[in-house]
DRENDO-1510 file (C-alpha; in Angstrom, 1 decimal, always signed):
<recs>
REC; n; res; u; v; w
REC; 1; MET; +0.0; +0.0; +0.0 .
REC; 2; SER; +1.3; +3.4; -0.9 .
REC; 3; ALA; +2.1; +5.8; +2.0 .
REC; 4; ARG; +0.1; +8.4; +0.2 .
REC; 5; THR; -3.1; +6.4; +0.7 .
REC; 6; VAL; -2.9; +6.6; +4.5 .
REC; 7; ALA; -4.1; +9.6; +6.4 .
REC; 8; GLY; -2.6; +11.0; +9.5 .
REC; 9; ILE; -4.6; +12.0; +12.6 .
REC; 10; LEU; -2.9; +13.9; +15.5 .
REC; 11; LEU; -4.8; +14.3; +18.7 .
REC; 12; THR; -3.8; +17.4; +20.7 .
REC; 13; GLY; -7.0; +18.4; +22.6 .
REC; 14; GLY; -6.4; +16.8; +26.0 .
REC; 15; SER; -6.5; +18.9; +29.1 .
REC; 16; SER; -3.0; +18.0; +30.2 .
REC; 17; ARG; -4.2; +18.1; +33.8 .
REC; 18; ARG; -1.7; +15.6; +35.1 .
REC; 19; MET; +1.2; +17.3; +33.4 .
REC; 20; GLY; +0.2; +20.7; +34.7 .
REC; 21; VAL; +1.2; +22.4; +31.4 .
REC; 22; ASP; +0.0; +22.0; +27.8 .
REC; 23; LYS; +1.7; +18.8; +26.6 .
REC; 24; ALA; +1.3; +19.7; +22.9 .
REC; 25; SER; +3.5; +22.8; +23.4 .
REC; 26; LEU; +6.2; +21.2; +25.4 .
REC; 27; GLY; +9.6; +21.5; +23.7 .
REC; 28; VAL; +11.4; +18.4; +22.5 .
REC; 29; ASP; +14.6; +19.0; +20.5 .
REC; 30; ALA; +13.7; +22.8; +20.5 .
REC; 31; GLN; +10.3; +22.1; +18.9 .
REC; 32; PRO; +6.9; +21.8; +20.4 .
REC; 33; MET; +5.9; +18.1; +20.7 .
REC; 34; ALA; +2.7; +18.5; +18.6 .
REC; 35; GLU; +4.6; +20.4; +15.9 .
REC; 36; ARG; +7.3; +17.8; +15.7 .
REC; 37; ILE; +4.9; +14.8; +15.5 .
REC; 38; GLY; +2.7; +16.6; +13.0 .
REC; 39; ALA; +5.7; +17.1; +10.7 .
REC; 40; VAL; +6.6; +13.4; +11.0 .
REC; 41; LEU; +3.0; +12.4; +10.1 .
REC; 42; ALA; +2.9; +14.9; +7.2 .
REC; 43; ALA; +6.0; +13.2; +5.7 .
REC; 44; PHE; +4.2; +9.9; +5.1 .
REC; 45; GLY; +0.5; +10.4; +4.9 .
REC; 46; THR; -2.2; +12.6; +3.3 .
REC; 47; PRO; -4.3; +14.3; +4.3 .
REC; 48; VAL; -2.9; +15.0; +7.8 .
REC; 49; LEU; -5.4; +16.4; +10.3 .
REC; 50; GLU; -5.1; +17.7; +13.8 .
REC; 51; VAL; -7.9; +17.5; +16.3 .
REC; 52; GLY; -7.2; +20.3; +18.8 .
REC; 53; PRO; -5.9; +23.8; +18.9 .
REC; 54; GLY; -3.6; +23.4; +15.9 .
REC; 55; PRO; +0.3; +23.4; +15.8 .
REC; 56; GLY; +0.3; +24.4; +12.1 .
REC; 57; LEU; -1.5; +21.4; +10.6 .
REC; 58; PRO; -5.0; +21.7; +9.1 .
REC; 59; SER; -7.1; +21.3; +12.3 .
REC; 60; ILE; -10.6; +20.9; +13.6 .
REC; 61; GLN; -12.1; +21.0; +17.1 .
REC; 62; GLU; -14.0; +18.1; +18.5 .
REC; 63; PRO; -17.6; +18.9; +19.4 .
REC; 64; GLU; -17.0; +17.9; +23.1 .
REC; 65; PRO; -13.4; +19.1; +23.9 .
REC; 66; GLY; -11.8; +17.3; +26.8 .
REC; 67; ARG; -14.1; +14.2; +26.6 .
REC; 68; GLY; -11.4; +11.8; +25.5 .
REC; 69; PRO; -9.7; +10.4; +22.5 .
REC; 70; LEU; -12.7; +8.5; +21.1 .
REC; 71; VAL; -14.6; +11.8; +20.7 .
REC; 72; ALA; -11.6; +13.4; +19.0 .
REC; 73; LEU; -11.2; +10.3; +16.7 .
REC; 74; GLY; -14.8; +10.4; +15.7 .
REC; 75; ALA; -14.5; +14.1; +14.8 .
REC; 76; ALA; -11.5; +13.3; +12.7 .
REC; 77; VAL; -13.2; +10.4; +10.9 .
REC; 78; ARG; -16.2; +12.7; +10.0 .
REC; 79; GLU; -13.8; +15.3; +8.6 .
REC; 80; LEU; -11.8; +12.8; +6.6 .
REC; 81; ARG; -15.0; +11.5; +5.1 .
REC; 82; ARG; -16.1; +15.1; +4.3 .
REC; 83; VAL; -12.9; +15.7; +2.2 .
REC; 84; GLY; -13.2; +12.3; +0.5 .
REC; 85; ALA; -10.3; +10.6; +2.4 .
REC; 86; ILE; -11.8; +7.2; +3.0 .
REC; 87; GLY; -8.9; +4.9; +3.9 .
REC; 88; PRO; -6.7; +3.8; +6.9 .
REC; 89; ALA; -5.1; +6.3; +9.1 .
REC; 90; VAL; -2.1; +6.5; +11.4 .
REC; 91; VAL; -3.4; +7.9; +14.7 .
REC; 92; LEU; -0.9; +9.5; +17.1 .
REC; 93; ALA; -1.3; +11.4; +20.4 .
REC; 94; CYS; +0.7; +14.5; +21.0 .
REC; 95; ASP; +2.3; +13.1; +24.1 .
REC; 96; LEU; +4.7; +10.7; +22.4 .
REC; 97; PRO; +8.0; +12.6; +22.7 .
REC; 98; LEU; +10.3; +10.0; +21.2 .
REC; 99; ILE; +8.2; +8.9; +18.2 .
REC; 100; ASN; +10.3; +9.1; +15.0 .
REC; 101; ARG; +10.0; +9.0; +11.3 .
REC; 102; GLU; +10.9; +5.3; +11.1 .
REC; 103; VAL; +8.1; +4.3; +13.5 .
REC; 104; VAL; +5.5; +6.2; +11.4 .
REC; 105; GLU; +6.8; +4.7; +8.2 .
REC; 106; LEU; +6.5; +1.2; +9.7 .
REC; 107; LEU; +2.9; +1.9; +10.7 .
REC; 108; VAL; +2.0; +3.3; +7.4 .
REC; 109; HIS; +3.3; +0.3; +5.4 .
REC; 110; TRP; +2.1; -2.4; +7.8 .
REC; 111; ALA; +0.3; -5.0; +5.7 .
REC; 112; GLY; -2.3; -6.2; +8.2 .
REC; 113; ARG; -5.9; -5.0; +8.5 .
REC; 114; TRP; -5.3; -3.6; +11.9 .
REC; 115; CYS; -2.0; -2.6; +13.3 .
REC; 116; GLY; -2.3; -2.1; +17.1 .
REC; 117; GLY; +1.1; -1.1; +17.8 .
REC; 118; PRO; +3.3; -1.5; +19.4 .
REC; 119; ALA; +3.1; -4.2; +22.1 .
REC; 120; CYS; +5.2; -3.3; +25.0 .
REC; 121; ALA; +5.0; -5.4; +28.2 .
REC; 122; GLY; +1.9; -7.0; +26.6 .
REC; 123; MET; +0.1; -3.7; +26.2 .
REC; 124; GLY; -1.1; -2.1; +23.0 .
REC; 125; GLN; -0.8; +1.6; +22.3 .
REC; 126; PRO; -4.1; +2.6; +20.5 .
REC; 127; LEU; -2.9; +6.2; +20.0 .
REC; 128; CYS; +0.3; +5.1; +18.2 .
REC; 129; THR; -1.5; +2.9; +15.7 .
REC; 130; ARG; -2.5; +2.3; +12.1 .
REC; 131; TRP; -6.3; +2.1; +12.2 .
REC; 132; ALA; -8.0; +0.3; +9.3 .
REC; 133; VAL; -11.1; +1.7; +7.7 .
REC; 134; ALA; -13.3; -0.8; +9.4 .
REC; 135; ASP; -11.9; +0.0; +12.8 .
REC; 136; LEU; -12.3; +3.8; +12.2 .
REC; 137; MET; -15.9; +3.2; +11.4 .
REC; 138; ALA; -16.3; +1.0; +14.4 .
REC; 139; GLY; -15.0; +3.7; +16.6 .
REC; 140; GLU; -17.4; +6.2; +15.1 .
REC; 141; ARG; -20.3; +3.8; +15.7 .
REC; 142; GLY; -19.2; +3.2; +19.2 .
REC; 143; LEU; -19.2; +7.0; +19.8 .
REC; 144; GLU; -22.7; +7.3; +18.4 .
REC; 145; SER; -23.9; +4.6; +20.8 .
REC; 146; GLY; -22.6; +6.4; +23.8 .
REC; 147; LYS; -19.1; +5.0; +24.2 .
REC; 148; ARG; -16.4; +7.4; +25.4 .
REC; 149; SER; -13.5; +4.9; +25.7 .
REC; 150; LEU; -11.4; +3.1; +23.2 .
REC; 151; LYS; -11.6; +0.0; +25.3 .
REC; 152; GLY; -14.0; -2.6; +24.1 .
REC; 153; LEU; -14.4; -1.3; +20.6 .
REC; 154; PRO; -14.7; -4.0; +17.8 .
REC; 155; GLY; -11.2; -4.6; +16.5 .
REC; 156; VAL; -9.3; -3.3; +19.5 .
REC; 157; ALA; -9.3; -6.6; +21.4 .
REC; 158; GLY; -8.2; -8.4; +18.2 .
REC; 159; ALA; -5.5; -5.9; +17.2 .
REC; 160; THR; -2.3; -7.2; +15.8 .
REC; 161; LEU; +0.1; -6.0; +18.5 .
REC; 162; LEU; +3.5; -5.4; +17.1 .
REC; 163; THR; +6.4; -7.0; +19.0 .
REC; 164; GLU; +10.1; -6.1; +19.3 .
REC; 165; LYS; +10.7; -8.4; +16.3 .
REC; 166; ASP; +8.6; -6.0; +14.2 .
REC; 167; TRP; +9.8; -2.6; +15.6 .
REC; 168; GLY; +13.3; -3.4; +17.2 .
REC; 169; HIS; +15.0; -1.9; +14.2 .
REC; 170; VAL; +13.3; +1.5; +14.6 .
REC; 171; GLY; +13.3; +2.0; +18.3 .
REC; 172; THR; +13.1; +0.7; +21.8 .
REC; 173; GLU; +10.1; +0.4; +24.2 .
REC; 174; LYS; +10.8; +4.0; +25.3 .
REC; 175; THR; +10.3; +5.2; +21.7 .
REC; 176; PHE; +6.6; +4.4; +22.1 .
REC; 177; GLY; +6.2; +5.7; +25.7 .
REC; 178; ASP; +3.5; +8.4; +26.3 .
REC; 179; ALA; +4.0; +11.1; +28.9 .
REC; 180; ASP; +1.0; +12.1; +31.1 .
REC; 181; ARG; +3.2; +13.4; +33.9 .
REC; 182; ARG; +6.5; +15.1; +34.3 .
REC; 183; SER; +7.9; +12.0; +35.9 .
REC; 184; ASP; +7.0; +10.1; +32.7 .
REC; 185; LEU; +9.1; +12.5; +30.7 .
REC; 186; MET; +12.0; +12.0; +33.0 .
REC; 187; ALA; +11.6; +8.2; +32.8 .
REC; 188; LEU; +11.9; +8.6; +29.0 .
REC; 189; GLY; +15.0; +10.7; +29.3 .
REC; 190; VAL; +13.2; +13.9; +28.1 .
REC; 191; THR; +13.8; +17.1; +30.1 .
REC; 192; ALA; +13.5; +19.8; +27.5 .
REC; 193; GLY; +10.6; +22.1; +28.2 .
REC; 194; LEU; +10.6; +21.2; +31.9 .
REC; 195; GLU; +13.7; +23.1; +33.0 .
REC; 196; ASP; +13.7; +25.7; +35.7 .
REC; 197; PRO; +14.6; +28.9; +33.9 .
REC; 198; ASN; +16.5; +30.1; +37.0 .
REC; 199; THR; +18.8; +27.0; +37.4 .
REC; 200; GLY; +18.6; +25.2; +34.0 .
REC; 201; ARG; +17.9; +22.0; +35.9 .
REC; 202; PRO; +14.7; +19.9; +35.6 .
REC; 203; ASP; +11.8; +21.6; +37.3 .
REC; 204; ARG; +10.7; +19.4; +40.2 .
REC; 205; GLY; +7.6; +21.4; +41.1 .
REC; 206; PRO; +4.6; +20.3; +43.1 .
REC; 207; LEU; +3.2; +18.4; +40.1 .
REC; 208; TRP; +6.2; +16.1; +39.9 .
REC; 209; ASN; +4.9; +12.7; +41.0 .
</recs>
């Protein structure tokens, strides 16, 4: 399958309550996380759409901001359908600071119907995943029936979880780690954007847990 037949969806509309600052705007390698991930998505897919405030990509706002990733995903599916982009999509959250071009390329070209990737410690990462058309539609139907969680959607339980054999050449488990808290960033070895401006050292403020 050609990379140009796979859309990209970037989710940036979370409240960042546990981080204490806007995750999408945190600097990694001197660039806001959302902007960096958006550029990686744009290199491999079309169209690329952000659901949230917008770091420079074409963007929309979900109808119920802050209600979770399924609401945002449903909004993205409707917008992609509106512009005639009916196909699979790589879905990424904005709090994946170490995601790289090689990972996105792997997801874009994965041959399976559903690529629930990657499997780290037996866990899938639904917001670092190539969603097939059928699974995008299932997510939208789940939303219409009142679901607000990605758990329990058709296809999710049967996802093909990528293992180290599949992704070992493009990263490590940390590459796929998300960061909800400042301590998560430190565990991933990411300190940029969290430095105390007075000392240049990591900011260990009251939200550090």
